[in-house]
N, C-alpha and C positions, 0 to 999 in steps of 0.2 A: 504493499500499499504505501509507504513513505518512498519507496524507490519508483513508484509512479509518477512521484513529484519531480523527480528529478531524470526522469525518462530521457536514454540520450539516442539519438541517430544523427549518421553521418551519410545525409544524402543531399546529391546536387551540390550546386556551387556557393562559397560563403556570400553574404548578402551585407553589406554594410550596416553597421549596429544603427545609427541615426535612422535608417530607412526603414527600419524591423517593425513591423506590426505586433512584435513580441513585449517591444518596453511596455513595462507597468509594473504593478503591484499584484502579487496572487496570493491568496488566503487559504490555509485549511485548516476548519473547525472539524472535529470527528468526536463529538461528545465533550462530557465536561473536564476531561484532563487529558486533550490532547488538541494541539494548535498550532500552527506554523504559518509561514509566509517565504515568500521568494520574491525578490524585488530587481527586475532587470532593467539596469539603467540605460540611458542612450548613448552613456560615452564605451560600453563594450564591457562594464562590468557588474558584476550581481553581488547580491548578499541572501544568503539562505539562514532560516531559523526554525526549529521543531522542538516542540517540548512535549512529550508524552508520558505522562506520570512522571518518573524520578529519572527517565532520559531527556537530557538536553544537548541540542545538536546545532552547531553555528558552523559556516562555511561561507568564502566569497572567493572571488576572482574573478575569472576575464570569461566572456561567451563570445558565441560565435553561431550565426544562422547558417544552417546547412539547409536548404531546401523549405519545406514546413515543419522543420523542427531544429532545436539549438543544442549546442555542446556546450559545457560548463567545465572550466578548467580551473580547479580550485588554485589558490595563490594564496599563502603558501601552500606547499604539499602537506596534507595531513601525514602525522606520526602516529603509528600505531601502538596502542598502551604497552608496555612490556611488564610481566608480572613473573614474580619469583616465589618460591613456595616458603612460608616463614616457619619460624621456629615453633614446636608443639608444646603446648602447656607446662 
């Protein structure tokens, strides 16, 4: 469901950001504890946020229109969490 908000496709030739019909604000509200949004700016940048219960996500970066879809590239690149086993009792 969340991934559908950021579905990406690479179809056709790139379109200049300022000429794109994708520019605008998009919102997501799925019940009392899920909300989020995607801001597509005309300068080629985006901002994304999602809050779902105890999960909060944020991303920003550049976007490019390709055909009737957009491709989002985060900047800076996300760093996956690292985990290690802790001491036992």
